[in-house]
C-alpha positions in Angstrom: 98.0 6.4 6.5 101.6 5.3 6.9 104.4 7.7 6.0 105.8 5.2 3.5 102.6 5.2 1.4 102.4 9.0 1.8 106.0 9.5 0.6 105.4 7.1 -2.3 102.4 9.1 -3.4 104.4 12.3 -3.0 107.2 10.9 -5.1 104.6 9.7 -7.7 103.1 13.1 -7.8 106.4 15.0 -8.2 107.6 12.6 -10.9 104.5 12.1 -13.0 101.9 14.8 -12.3 103.2 17.0 -15.1 102.8 14.2 -17.7 99.4 13.2 -16.3 98.2 16.8 -16.4 99.5 17.2 -20.0 97.8 14.0 -21.1 94.5 15.1 -19.4 94.6 18.6 -20.9 95.1 17.1 -24.4 92.4 14.5 -23.9 89.8 16.9 -22.3 90.7 19.9 -24.4 90.8 22.3 -21.5 93.7 23.3 -19.2 91.4 23.8 -16.2 89.6 20.5 -16.7 93.0 18.8 -17.0 94.3 20.3 -13.7 91.1 19.3 -11.9 91.2 15.8 -13.3 94.8 15.4 -12.3 94.0 16.5 -8.7 91.0 14.1 -8.7 93.2 11.2 -9.9 95.8 11.7 -7.2 93.1 12.2 -4.6 91.6 8.8 -5.6 95.0 7.2 -5.2 95.4 8.8 -1.8 92.1 7.5 -0.7 92.2 4.0 -2.2 93.7 1.1 -0.2 97.1 0.0 -1.5 96.9 -3.4 -3.1 100.2 -4.2 -4.7 103.4 -2.7 -5.8 103.1 -0.7 -9.1 105.8 -1.9 -11.5 105.3 0.8 -14.1 104.0 3.9 -12.2 104.0 6.2 -15.3 102.0 3.6 -17.3 99.7 3.0 -14.4 99.0 6.7 -13.9 98.4 7.3 -17.7 96.0 4.4 -17.9 94.2 5.7 -14.8 94.1 9.2 -16.4 92.7 7.7 -19.6 90.0 5.9 -17.7 89.1 9.1 -15.8 89.0 11.1 -19.0 86.6 8.6 -20.5 84.4 8.8 -17.5 84.4 12.6 -17.5 83.7 12.7 -21.3 80.8 10.3 -20.9 79.4 12.4 -18.1 79.7 15.5 -20.2 77.9 13.9 -23.1 75.0 12.8 -20.9 74.6 16.3 -19.5 72.0 18.3 -21.5 73.4 21.1 -23.7 72.6 24.6 -22.5 69.9 26.3 -24.5 70.3 29.8 -25.8 68.1 32.4 -24.1 67.8 34.3 -27.4 65.1 31.8 -28.5 63.0 32.8 -25.4 63.5 36.6 -25.7 59.8 37.3 -26.0 58.8 35.1 -23.1 61.5 36.4 -20.8 60.8 40.1 -21.0 61.5 41.8 -17.8 58.2 43.2 -16.6 60.0 45.6 -14.2 61.6 47.4 -17.1 58.3 47.9 -19.0 58.0 51.7 -19.5 54.3 51.7 -18.8 54.9 50.0 -15.4 57.7 52.4 -14.5 55.5 55.4 -15.3 52.6 53.9 -13.3 54.9 53.1 -10.3 56.3 56.7 -10.3 52.8 58.1 -10.4 51.7 55.9 -7.5 54.8 56.9 -5.6 54.1 60.6 -6.2 50.5 60.1 -5.1 51.7 58.5 -1.8 54.2 61.2 -1.2 51.5 63.9 -1.7 49.2 61.9 0.6 51.9 61.9 3.3 52.4 65.7 2.8 48.6 66.2 3.1 48.6 64.6 6.6 48.5 66.9 9.6 52.0 67.3 11.1 51.4 65.2 14.2 49.7 62.4 12.2 52.6 62.3 9.8 55.1 62.3 12.7 53.3 59.3 14.3 53.3 57.4 11.0 57.0 58.0 10.4 58.0 57.0 13.9 56.0 53.9 13.7 56.8 52.8 10.1 60.4 54.1 9.6 61.8 54.3 13.1 60.2 51.1 14.2 58.9 52.5 17.5 56.0 50.8 19.3 52.8 52.7 19.8 53.5 53.0 23.6 56.9 54.5 22.8 55.5 57.0 20.4 52.8 58.0 22.9 55.5 58.6 25.5 57.8 60.5 23.2 55.1 62.8 21.9 53.2 63.1 25.2 49.9 61.9 23.7 47.7 58.9 24.7 48.1 55.5 23.1 44.6 55.8 21.7 45.6 59.0 20.0 48.6 57.3 18.4 46.3 54.5 17.2 43.9 57.1 15.8 46.8 58.9 13.9 48.1 55.7 12.5 44.6 54.7 11.3 44.1 58.1 9.7 47.5 57.9 8.0 46.9 54.3 6.7 43.5 55.2 5.4 44.9 58.3 3.6 47.8 56.2 2.0 45.4 53.5 1.0 43.2 56.0 -0.9 46.3 57.4 -2.6 47.5 53.9 -3.6 44.2 52.8 -5.1 43.4 56.0 -7.0 
C-alpha cells in the first residue's frame, strides 16, 4: 500500500472516526457495537482498492456507516432469538446434583475404601503402586523384591475385591 493512501486513510480516521462512531452508536443502540462497526468500516476502506478521489469524505463515511448499520441490523434480525432456559427447567435437571445419586456415590466410595482396607498390606501396596504411581508390573516386582507373577496375582486379587465392592 502506498504511503499516500495510508496517510489519507489516517487523516480520514483522525478527522471523522468520532462522528462515524457516534452515528453508529446511535444507529445500533450499543456503544460496543458502534466501536466495532467503526473499526470494521475503516478496515474495509483500508482493504478496498482506491477508485476515485472522495469529494465529501464525511458524507461518504456516514453513508458507508449507514449501509454497514443496515447490514448489521439485517443480520441481527435473521439470527434466532435466544430462548430462556427457565422453560426447560424440568428437562435440564442436573443428574449429578440429585441427592439420591450423591448418597449412592458416597456409599459406593465408602465400600471401595473399605475393600481397599481389607486387602492384605502387600496386595494393597502393589495396587497403589500400579494404579496411582503408574509403575509397570516389572518395576513393582523389582521394587518389592517379588516375582512378576506375584505382582500379577496381587493385582488380580485387588481388582476382584474392588469389583465386588463396586457391584454390591
